[in-house]
Structure formats: structure tokens, C-alpha cells
VOMARDO-47842 format. One line per field, with one value per residue: x, y, z of N, C-alpha, C, CB in turn; residue in three letters. Coordinates in steps of 0.2 Angstrom, whole numbers. Glycine has a CB too. Layout:
nu <- c(X / ...)
nv <- c(Y / ...)
nw <- c(Z / ...)
cau <- c(X / ...)
cav <- c(Y / ...)
caw <- c(Z / ...)
cu <- c(X / ...)
cv <- c(Y / ...)
cw <- c(Z / ...)
cbu <- c(X / ...)
cbv <- c(Y / ...)
cbw <- c(Z / ...)
aa <- c(ALA / ...)
END
This chain:
nu <- c(5 / 3 / 5 / 2 / 7 / 1 / 3 / 9 / 23 / 38 / 37 / 41 / 41 / 25 / 24 / 27 / 20 / 6 / 10 / 15 / 0 / -7 / -3 / -2 / -17 / -24 / -20 / -27 / -37 / -49 / -48 / -37 / -30 / -26 / -20 / -18 / -23 / -18 / -22 / -17 / -23 / -18 / -32 / -39 / -51 / -67 / -70 / -61 / -60 / -58 / -42 / -34 / -37 / -38 / -40 / -43 / -42 / -47 / -41 / -50 / -48 / -60 / -69 / -81 / -72 / -66 / -68 / -63 / -65 / -59 / -60 / -49 / -41 / -28 / -16 / -14 / -23 / -33 / -30 / -33 / -45 / -52 / -44 / -50 / -63 / -63 / -59 / -71 / -78 / -72 / -74 / -87 / -91 / -83 / -93 / -105 / -101 / -98 / -110 / -117 / -111 / -114 / -130 / -139 / -144 / -160 / -164 / -159 / -162 / -175 / -175 / -169 / -179 / -190 / -188 / -189 / -194 / -189 / -186 / -190 / -183 / -172 / -155 / -149 / -146 / -129 / -123 / -129 / -117 / -118 / -119 / -114 / -108 / -97 / -91 / -84 / -72 / -58 / -51)
nv <- c(-4 / 12 / 27 / 42 / 56 / 74 / 91 / 95 / 101 / 102 / 98 / 84 / 77 / 74 / 70 / 59 / 52 / 53 / 43 / 30 / 26 / 29 / 18 / 8 / 4 / 0 / -8 / -20 / -21 / -32 / -30 / -28 / -10 / 0 / 12 / 26 / 43 / 59 / 75 / 90 / 105 / 124 / 136 / 151 / 159 / 169 / 172 / 171 / 159 / 141 / 135 / 124 / 111 / 91 / 81 / 63 / 51 / 33 / 22 / 7 / -7 / -16 / -9 / 5 / 21 / 26 / 40 / 53 / 69 / 84 / 98 / 111 / 117 / 116 / 105 / 96 / 92 / 93 / 79 / 70 / 71 / 68 / 54 / 47 / 48 / 42 / 28 / 25 / 22 / 11 / 1 / 1 / -5 / -16 / -23 / -24 / -31 / -45 / -48 / -51 / -63 / -71 / -71 / -83 / -82 / -81 / -88 / -99 / -105 / -102 / -117 / -126 / -129 / -132 / -147 / -164 / -165 / -157 / -142 / -129 / -124 / -130 / -133 / -128 / -140 / -146 / -145 / -158 / -169 / -174 / -190 / -184 / -172 / -178 / -184 / -177 / -166 / -157 / -145)
nw <- c(-2 / -3 / 2 / 0 / 5 / 6 / 6 / 16 / 19 / 30 / 42 / 49 / 59 / 62 / 49 / 48 / 59 / 53 / 45 / 49 / 56 / 49 / 39 / 48 / 53 / 42 / 36 / 42 / 36 / 26 / 14 / 5 / 4 / -10 / -10 / -4 / 0 / 10 / 13 / 16 / 19 / 19 / 23 / 26 / 35 / 35 / 46 / 55 / 61 / 63 / 53 / 45 / 37 / 34 / 21 / 20 / 10 / 5 / -8 / -10 / -20 / -30 / -22 / -13 / -12 / 3 / 13 / 23 / 30 / 37 / 46 / 56 / 71 / 70 / 61 / 68 / 77 / 69 / 57 / 64 / 71 / 57 / 55 / 64 / 61 / 46 / 53 / 60 / 50 / 44 / 53 / 54 / 41 / 44 / 52 / 46 / 35 / 44 / 50 / 36 / 36 / 44 / 46 / 36 / 17 / 12 / 2 / 4 / 16 / 16 / 7 / 14 / 24 / 20 / 14 / 19 / 35 / 41 / 54 / 59 / 72 / 74 / 68 / 51 / 42 / 33 / 16 / 7 / -4 / -18 / -31 / -41 / -40 / -34 / -46 / -51 / -61 / -62 / -71)
cau <- c(1 / 7 / 3 / 3 / 6 / 1 / 2 / 13 / 28 / 45 / 36 / 44 / 35 / 18 / 24 / 30 / 12 / 5 / 12 / 15 / -5 / -12 / -2 / -4 / -24 / -25 / -14 / -27 / -43 / -50 / -48 / -30 / -29 / -20 / -17 / -20 / -21 / -18 / -21 / -18 / -22 / -21 / -39 / -41 / -58 / -69 / -72 / -56 / -64 / -53 / -42 / -32 / -41 / -35 / -45 / -41 / -44 / -43 / -43 / -49 / -51 / -67 / -74 / -81 / -68 / -67 / -65 / -66 / -63 / -62 / -57 / -49 / -36 / -22 / -18 / -12 / -31 / -37 / -29 / -33 / -52 / -52 / -42 / -52 / -68 / -59 / -60 / -77 / -78 / -68 / -76 / -94 / -90 / -83 / -98 / -109 / -98 / -98 / -119 / -117 / -108 / -116 / -136 / -139 / -150 / -168 / -168 / -156 / -166 / -181 / -174 / -167 / -185 / -195 / -186 / -193 / -192 / -185 / -190 / -189 / -181 / -165 / -150 / -149 / -142 / -126 / -127 / -127 / -114 / -120 / -112 / -111 / -102 / -92 / -89 / -85 / -66 / -53 / -45)
cav <- c(0 / 17 / 32 / 49 / 63 / 81 / 100 / 95 / 105 / 100 / 94 / 78 / 72 / 72 / 64 / 50 / 49 / 52 / 38 / 24 / 28 / 25 / 10 / 1 / 5 / 1 / -17 / -25 / -22 / -38 / -31 / -24 / -5 / 1 / 19 / 31 / 51 / 63 / 82 / 96 / 111 / 128 / 140 / 157 / 158 / 176 / 175 / 167 / 151 / 135 / 137 / 119 / 105 / 87 / 75 / 57 / 43 / 31 / 19 / 1 / -12 / -15 / -7 / 12 / 23 / 27 / 47 / 58 / 79 / 91 / 107 / 110 / 125 / 114 / 101 / 88 / 90 / 90 / 74 / 65 / 69 / 65 / 47 / 43 / 47 / 35 / 22 / 22 / 21 / 5 / -1 / 0 / -8 / -24 / -26 / -26 / -42 / -51 / -47 / -53 / -69 / -74 / -75 / -87 / -80 / -80 / -95 / -106 / -106 / -108 / -124 / -128 / -127 / -136 / -154 / -167 / -168 / -151 / -140 / -120 / -125 / -135 / -128 / -132 / -147 / -143 / -147 / -165 / -172 / -181 / -194 / -179 / -166 / -181 / -184 / -168 / -168 / -152 / -145)
caw <- c(-1 / -3 / 7 / -2 / 10 / 1 / 8 / 26 / 21 / 32 / 47 / 49 / 64 / 60 / 43 / 51 / 65 / 47 / 37 / 54 / 59 / 42 / 36 / 53 / 50 / 34 / 34 / 46 / 31 / 22 / 7 / 6 / 1 / -14 / -10 / 3 / 1 / 13 / 8 / 21 / 13 / 26 / 24 / 31 / 37 / 35 / 55 / 59 / 62 / 61 / 46 / 45 / 34 / 32 / 21 / 19 / 4 / 3 / -13 / -12 / -24 / -31 / -15 / -16 / -9 / 10 / 11 / 28 / 28 / 43 / 47 / 64 / 73 / 68 / 56 / 69 / 79 / 59 / 54 / 72 / 69 / 52 / 56 / 69 / 56 / 46 / 59 / 61 / 43 / 43 / 60 / 52 / 33 / 45 / 55 / 40 / 31 / 49 / 48 / 32 / 36 / 51 / 41 / 29 / 14 / 12 / -1 / 7 / 23 / 14 / 3 / 20 / 28 / 13 / 16 / 22 / 44 / 45 / 57 / 60 / 80 / 73 / 62 / 43 / 38 / 28 / 7 / 2 / -6 / -24 / -36 / -51 / -37 / -34 / -51 / -57 / -63 / -65 / -78)
cu <- c(3 / 1 / 7 / 2 / 6 / 0 / 5 / 20 / 34 / 43 / 34 / 41 / 30 / 17 / 24 / 21 / 9 / 6 / 10 / 5 / -9 / -10 / -2 / -13 / -25 / -23 / -19 / -36 / -42 / -46 / -40 / -30 / -24 / -17 / -21 / -16 / -24 / -16 / -21 / -18 / -23 / -27 / -38 / -50 / -60 / -67 / -65 / -59 / -58 / -51 / -38 / -37 / -36 / -41 / -40 / -45 / -40 / -45 / -43 / -50 / -56 / -73 / -74 / -76 / -69 / -65 / -68 / -63 / -66 / -57 / -57 / -42 / -32 / -22 / -15 / -18 / -34 / -36 / -33 / -41 / -55 / -51 / -46 / -64 / -67 / -61 / -65 / -80 / -77 / -72 / -84 / -93 / -88 / -88 / -104 / -106 / -96 / -106 / -119 / -118 / -111 / -124 / -135 / -143 / -156 / -169 / -164 / -158 / -172 / -182 / -173 / -175 / -190 / -192 / -189 / -190 / -186 / -191 / -185 / -184 / -173 / -161 / -150 / -144 / -135 / -127 / -124 / -120 / -117 / -116 / -111 / -107 / -94 / -88 / -86 / -75 / -66 / -49 / -41)
cv <- c(7 / 25 / 39 / 55 / 72 / 87 / 100 / 100 / 101 / 95 / 87 / 74 / 71 / 67 / 58 / 48 / 49 / 45 / 32 / 24 / 24 / 21 / 7 / 0 / 0 / -6 / -19 / -25 / -27 / -37 / -26 / -16 / -2 / 8 / 23 / 37 / 54 / 69 / 84 / 102 / 118 / 134 / 143 / 157 / 167 / 178 / 173 / 162 / 148 / 135 / 130 / 112 / 99 / 83 / 67 / 53 / 39 / 23 / 9 / -4 / -16 / -14 / 0 / 14 / 26 / 36 / 51 / 66 / 82 / 96 / 108 / 117 / 123 / 107 / 93 / 87 / 90 / 82 / 67 / 64 / 66 / 55 / 43 / 43 / 43 / 29 / 20 / 19 / 12 / 1 / -4 / -6 / -13 / -26 / -30 / -29 / -47 / -50 / -52 / -63 / -73 / -75 / -78 / -85 / -85 / -89 / -101 / -109 / -109 / -117 / -130 / -132 / -132 / -141 / -158 / -167 / -162 / -148 / -133 / -120 / -125 / -130 / -130 / -135 / -142 / -147 / -155 / -165 / -178 / -184 / -188 / -175 / -171 / -184 / -182 / -169 / -160 / -150 / -142)
cw <- c(-1 / 1 / 6 / 5 / 7 / 6 / 17 / 25 / 22 / 38 / 47 / 53 / 61 / 54 / 44 / 55 / 59 / 45 / 44 / 56 / 52 / 39 / 41 / 52 / 46 / 33 / 39 / 39 / 29 / 15 / 7 / 1 / -3 / -14 / -5 / 3 / 8 / 11 / 16 / 17 / 23 / 21 / 29 / 27 / 37 / 42 / 59 / 63 / 60 / 54 / 41 / 45 / 32 / 29 / 18 / 15 / 2 / -2 / -13 / -18 / -25 / -25 / -17 / -12 / -2 / 9 / 18 / 26 / 33 / 44 / 55 / 63 / 72 / 61 / 60 / 73 / 71 / 57 / 60 / 71 / 62 / 53 / 58 / 66 / 51 / 48 / 60 / 56 / 41 / 46 / 57 / 48 / 40 / 49 / 50 / 38 / 39 / 48 / 43 / 32 / 39 / 47 / 35 / 24 / 14 / 9 / -1 / 11 / 21 / 10 / 9 / 23 / 25 / 13 / 22 / 29 / 44 / 49 / 56 / 70 / 80 / 67 / 56 / 43 / 33 / 21 / 6 / -4 / -13 / -26 / -42 / -47 / -34 / -38 / -56 / -58 / -65 / -68 / -74)
cbu <- c(-1 / 9 / 4 / -1 / 13 / -6 / -8 / 17 / 25 / 50 / 32 / 51 / 32 / 14 / 29 / 40 / 8 / 8 / 23 / 21 / -6 / -13 / 4 / -2 / -26 / -21 / -3 / -26 / -45 / -58 / -55 / -23 / -30 / -22 / -16 / -18 / -23 / -16 / -29 / -12 / -31 / -12 / -45 / -36 / -59 / -77 / -81 / -53 / -72 / -56 / -37 / -28 / -45 / -30 / -53 / -40 / -45 / -38 / -38 / -51 / -49 / -67 / -72 / -88 / -66 / -62 / -69 / -64 / -67 / -63 / -63 / -46 / -35 / -19 / -13 / -4 / -36 / -30 / -21 / -30 / -55 / -47 / -39 / -49 / -70 / -54 / -58 / -81 / -71 / -62 / -75 / -96 / -83 / -78 / -101 / -111 / -86 / -94 / -123 / -111 / -102 / -115 / -140 / -141 / -148 / -172 / -170 / -152 / -167 / -185 / -167 / -163 / -187 / -195 / -179 / -194 / -187 / -181 / -192 / -200 / -183 / -167 / -141 / -150 / -148 / -119 / -124 / -135 / -111 / -123 / -115 / -118 / -106 / -93 / -90 / -90 / -65 / -51 / -47)
cbv <- c(-1 / 18 / 30 / 51 / 63 / 80 / 102 / 84 / 110 / 108 / 97 / 78 / 74 / 79 / 63 / 49 / 54 / 55 / 37 / 27 / 37 / 28 / 9 / 3 / 10 / 7 / -18 / -24 / -17 / -39 / -28 / -30 / -1 / 0 / 24 / 28 / 55 / 63 / 86 / 96 / 111 / 133 / 137 / 165 / 152 / 178 / 170 / 172 / 149 / 129 / 144 / 121 / 108 / 84 / 77 / 53 / 44 / 30 / 22 / -1 / -14 / -20 / -9 / 17 / 26 / 22 / 51 / 56 / 83 / 89 / 114 / 98 / 129 / 112 / 105 / 86 / 96 / 95 / 75 / 69 / 73 / 69 / 45 / 48 / 51 / 35 / 23 / 26 / 27 / 4 / 7 / 7 / -5 / -25 / -21 / -23 / -43 / -50 / -38 / -50 / -69 / -67 / -70 / -94 / -80 / -72 / -95 / -106 / -100 / -103 / -123 / -122 / -120 / -133 / -154 / -173 / -179 / -146 / -146 / -114 / -133 / -145 / -128 / -126 / -153 / -142 / -140 / -168 / -173 / -179 / -204 / -173 / -162 / -185 / -185 / -155 / -173 / -150 / -141)
cbw <- c(4 / -13 / 16 / -10 / 15 / -4 / 9 / 30 / 27 / 36 / 50 / 51 / 70 / 59 / 39 / 61 / 73 / 44 / 31 / 63 / 60 / 38 / 31 / 64 / 47 / 30 / 39 / 57 / 25 / 20 / 3 / 5 / 3 / -21 / -17 / 11 / -5 / 16 / 1 / 25 / 3 / 31 / 25 / 29 / 46 / 32 / 62 / 64 / 57 / 62 / 45 / 50 / 27 / 36 / 14 / 24 / -2 / 9 / -18 / -8 / -24 / -35 / -7 / -16 / -14 / 16 / 1 / 35 / 20 / 50 / 44 / 69 / 79 / 76 / 48 / 74 / 85 / 50 / 52 / 81 / 71 / 48 / 60 / 81 / 53 / 49 / 66 / 64 / 39 / 46 / 68 / 47 / 25 / 49 / 59 / 36 / 24 / 56 / 44 / 30 / 39 / 59 / 38 / 30 / 8 / 6 / -8 / 10 / 29 / 9 / -2 / 23 / 27 / 4 / 16 / 20 / 45 / 41 / 64 / 60 / 84 / 70 / 63 / 36 / 30 / 30 / -3 / -3 / -1 / -30 / -40 / -57 / -27 / -31 / -52 / -50 / -69 / -65 / -85)
aa <- c(MET / ARG / VAL / VAL / ILE / GLU / GLY / LEU / GLY / GLU / ASP / ARG / ALA / LEU / ARG / THR / LEU / VAL / ASN / GLY / LYS / VAL / ALA / ALA / SER / LEU / GLY / ARG / LEU / HIS / VAL / PRO / ALA / THR / THR / ALA / ARG / VAL / GLN / PHE / ALA / ASN / GLU / THR / SER / ALA / LYS / GLY / GLY / PRO / ALA / ALA / ARG / CYS / SER / ILE / THR / VAL / ASP / LEU / PRO / ARG / ARG / PRO / GLU / LEU / HIS / ALA / ASP / ILE / THR / ALA / GLU / SER / PHE / ARG / LEU / ALA / PHE / GLU / GLN / ALA / PHE / ALA / MET / LEU / GLU / ARG / GLN / VAL / GLU / ARG / ASP / ARG / ALA / ARG / ARG / ARG / GLU / GLU / ARG / ARG / ARG / PRO / LYS / LYS / TYR / TYR / LEU / ALA / LYS / ARG / LEU / LEU / GLU / PRO / GLY / ALA / SER / SER / LYS / GLU / PRO / PRO / ALA / GLY / PRO / ALA / VAL / GLY / ARG / ARG / LEU / ALA / ARG / ARG / ARG / THR / ALA)
END
């Protein structure tokens, strides 16, 4: 995975922190990320509000990209908040995948319940291996 950091300048401590946190966090994903882009921008607001913006974009193969964008008082604070937002998105995606794996699909469950002697109280039996499946050759 490649981490691209833009707009930070010469702040090596923050650059090291950003690179380490992003690489460690995204290394635990089920699908490895291809690129993580962290962009910093100094925006001048009209009334003297927060001026540092951090946006994190993570490209995943065959999935929509993850994006977090925060404006705060300093670059470090903006990064910490954007990183926390990104972590929540990753955890939400991980929980969604976990729930999808736990529950059988409705057609699979309906087929198992229509078999003779099946009841809704006991778990569905595993798929039966027939003669056709046993004789199948692989190329």
C-alpha cells in the first residue's frame, strides 16, 4: 500500500505520525488498500475560525473509496479527527460484513426448511454431496 501525503511541508514528526497510523490501520483491512492519500490545506476563514483542513481518501479494489474530511485549528488536530472518522467507517464496514456472513440467505434457508423432516427450531443441515459432485473433474 502506498501512502501519499500532500501539503504538509517540512513537518517530519507529523509526516511520520500520519504515515505510521494510516499504514497500521489500513493494514488490518480484509481487502488491502491500494493507495491512501492524505491532503493538508491551510484555509483562511472570513471570521478567524478553524483554518487547517485534512482530507483522507483510501482507494480499495472493487469497493467504493473511503473518505474523511475535517477542518480544525491545527494540522495535527484535523488529522486526528479525520483519522477517527475513517476508523469509524472501517469498523462500520467490518461489522456489516460480519453480519452478512452470520445469517444464511433467505432462499438457502427456505430450501432447507422445505425438506422433509426439517423444523425451524434446529439449524439447517449442511449441503449434501451427490454422485455428480463427486465425479466432477477439474481442469
